[in-house]
C-alpha positions in Angstrom: 108.6 29.4 -95.2 109.1 32.4 -97.4 107.5 35.5 -96.0 105.7 36.3 -99.2 104.2 32.7 -99.4 103.0 33.2 -95.8 101.3 36.4 -96.6 99.7 34.9 -99.7 98.5 31.9 -97.7 97.0 34.1 -95.1 95.0 36.1 -97.7 93.9 33.0 -99.6 92.9 31.2 -96.3 90.5 34.1 -95.5 88.9 33.7 -98.9 88.4 29.9 -98.3 87.0 30.5 -94.8 84.5 33.0 -96.2 83.5 30.4 -98.7 83.1 27.7 -96.0 81.0 30.1 -93.9 78.7 30.7 -96.8 78.2 26.9 -97.1 77.2 26.5 -93.4 80.7 25.2 -92.5 83.2 26.7 -90.1 86.8 27.6 -91.1 89.9 28.5 -89.1 93.4 29.5 -90.1 96.5 28.2 -88.3 99.9 29.7 -88.9 101.6 26.5 -87.9 101.1 22.8 -87.1 101.3 23.6 -83.4 98.6 26.2 -83.7 96.4 23.9 -85.7 96.7 21.2 -83.0 95.8 23.9 -80.4 92.7 25.0 -82.3 91.6 21.3 -82.8 91.9 20.5 -79.1 89.9 23.7 -78.3 87.1 22.4 -80.6 87.0 18.9 -79.2 85.7 18.8 -75.6 87.4 16.4 -73.1 85.5 13.1 -72.8 84.6 13.1 -76.5 84.6 10.0 -78.6 87.0 10.6 -81.5 87.9 8.5 -84.5 89.3 9.0 -88.0 89.4 7.3 -91.4 93.0 7.9 -92.2 94.5 11.3 -92.9 98.2 11.9 -92.8 97.6 15.6 -92.0 96.0 14.7 -88.7 99.1 12.7 -87.7 101.5 15.4 -89.0 100.2 18.1 -86.7 100.5 15.7 -83.7 96.7 15.6 -83.0 96.4 11.8 -82.8 99.2 11.6 -80.2 97.6 14.5 -78.2 94.2 12.8 -78.2 95.6 9.4 -77.1 97.5 11.1 -74.3 94.5 13.2 -73.2 91.1 12.7 -71.7 89.4 11.4 -74.8 88.0 8.1 -76.0 90.0 7.6 -79.2 88.8 4.8 -81.3 91.9 3.6 -83.1 90.8 1.6 -86.2 94.3 0.6 -87.0 94.8 -1.0 -83.6 91.3 -2.7 -83.5 91.1 -6.5 -83.9 87.7 -6.1 -85.7 88.3 -3.3 -88.2 84.8 -3.4 -89.6 83.3 -2.9 -86.1 85.7 0.0 -85.5 84.7 1.6 -88.8 81.0 1.2 -88.0 81.6 2.7 -84.5 82.8 5.8 -86.3 79.3 6.7 -87.4 78.2 7.3 -83.8 81.4 9.2 -82.7 81.3 12.7 -81.4 84.1 13.7 -83.7 85.4 12.3 -87.0 88.9 13.5 -88.0 90.0 13.7 -91.6 91.9 15.7 -94.2 90.6 16.3 -97.6 92.1 15.5 -101.0 91.4 19.1 -102.2 89.4 22.2 -101.3 88.4 25.0 -103.6 89.0 28.7 -103.0 85.3 29.1 -102.4 85.1 26.4 -99.8 84.0 23.2 -101.6 85.6 20.0 -100.2 86.6 17.2 -102.6 87.4 13.6 -101.4 87.9 10.3 -103.1 87.9 6.9 -101.3 88.5 3.2 -101.9 86.7 1.5 -99.0 84.4 4.6 -98.7 84.2 4.5 -94.9 85.8 8.0 -94.9 83.6 9.7 -97.4 80.5 8.1 -96.0 81.3 9.3 -92.4 82.0 12.8 -93.8 78.6 12.8 -95.4 76.5 11.4 -92.6 76.9 9.8 -89.1 79.4 11.4 -86.7 78.1 14.4 -84.8 81.0 16.6 -86.0 83.6 16.3 -88.7 87.0 18.1 -88.2 89.2 18.5 -91.3 92.9 19.4 -91.0 94.0 20.8 -94.4 97.3 22.1 -95.6 97.3 25.2 -97.9 98.9 23.0 -100.5 95.5 21.5 -101.2 93.7 24.7 -102.2 92.6 24.7 -105.8 90.9 27.2 -108.1 87.7 25.3 -108.6 86.0 21.9 -108.4 87.5 20.7 -111.7 91.0 21.6 -110.4 90.2 19.9 -107.1 89.1 16.7 -108.7 92.2 16.7 -110.9 94.4 17.2 -107.8 92.6 14.3 -106.0 93.1 12.0 -108.9 96.5 13.0 -110.1 98.3 13.9 -106.8 96.6 12.3 -103.9 95.5 9.0 -105.5 98.8 8.0 -107.0 100.8 8.8 -103.8 98.3 6.9 -101.7 98.3 3.9 -104.1 102.1 3.8 -103.8 101.9 4.2 -100.0 99.6 1.2 -99.7 101.5 -0.9 -102.2 98.6 -1.2 -104.6 98.9 -2.6 -108.1 97.2 0.3 -109.9 98.3 2.0 -113.2 98.7 5.3 -111.3 101.1 3.8 -108.8 103.4 3.1 -111.8 102.8 6.2 -113.9 102.2 8.8 -111.2 99.0 10.0 -112.8 95.4 8.9 -113.1 94.7 6.4 -115.9 90.9 6.3 -115.1 91.4 2.6 -114.4 89.0 -0.1 -113.2 91.7 -2.0 -111.4 90.6 -4.2 -108.5 93.0 -2.1 -106.4 91.7 1.2 -107.5 91.1 3.7 -104.6 89.0 6.0 -106.8 85.8 4.2 -106.0 83.7 7.0 -104.5 83.9 10.7 -105.1 82.4 13.1 -102.5 81.9 16.8 -103.2 80.8 18.6 -100.1 79.3 22.0 -101.3 77.0 22.7 -98.3 76.4 21.4 -94.8 72.7 21.1 -94.0 73.6 20.9 -90.3 75.2 24.0 -88.8 78.3 23.5 -86.6 78.9 20.0 -87.9 81.8 20.5 -90.3 84.9 22.4 -89.2 88.0 23.0 -91.4 91.4 24.1 -90.0 93.5 25.5 -92.8 97.2 25.2 -91.9 100.0 27.3 -93.4 102.0 24.3 -94.2 102.3 21.6 -96.8 100.5 18.6 -95.2 99.5 15.2 -96.5 99.1 14.3 -100.2 
């Protein structure tokens, strides 16, 4: 990565972390995917029950593989025969892993969801929530974050899942009411009532969608 982009991301990350701290959330900066994985494993004690609700960024830094290979109880929803039971089990997990669709420079997290198991677990349930977020997802403000979620993340995910939505064909949000829409629930996390519950690792990389 270009040295000037690295310097810019380092400075911007500190601004985002300051915003997260002011909102009762914890922020960390990782200069690489490897460092992000190291920080995550330092935050998750061995023996913890860990699950997730999707999130390409979590896979991209190698965290899922590390947890499966380590001394953790990883609840793999994708491998479960009863996916509903696996999703419900997430609400009592020690750690819920996720990325976010966008984050503002002052530390507000924006997420959209189709089945809504991810946003509901972020809001309430698991003891701790750990986000892995590439610096490509930082936006100026909430309006910009929502636009990114709807016009970048949603169309790509609709295409990835093979959904028949207008955005999967046009590449941008059409504000549809398609049965396949994944823009069912919007969650804006502007403050965490419970200290030490939400942790965000900002990664100096382009991760996820």
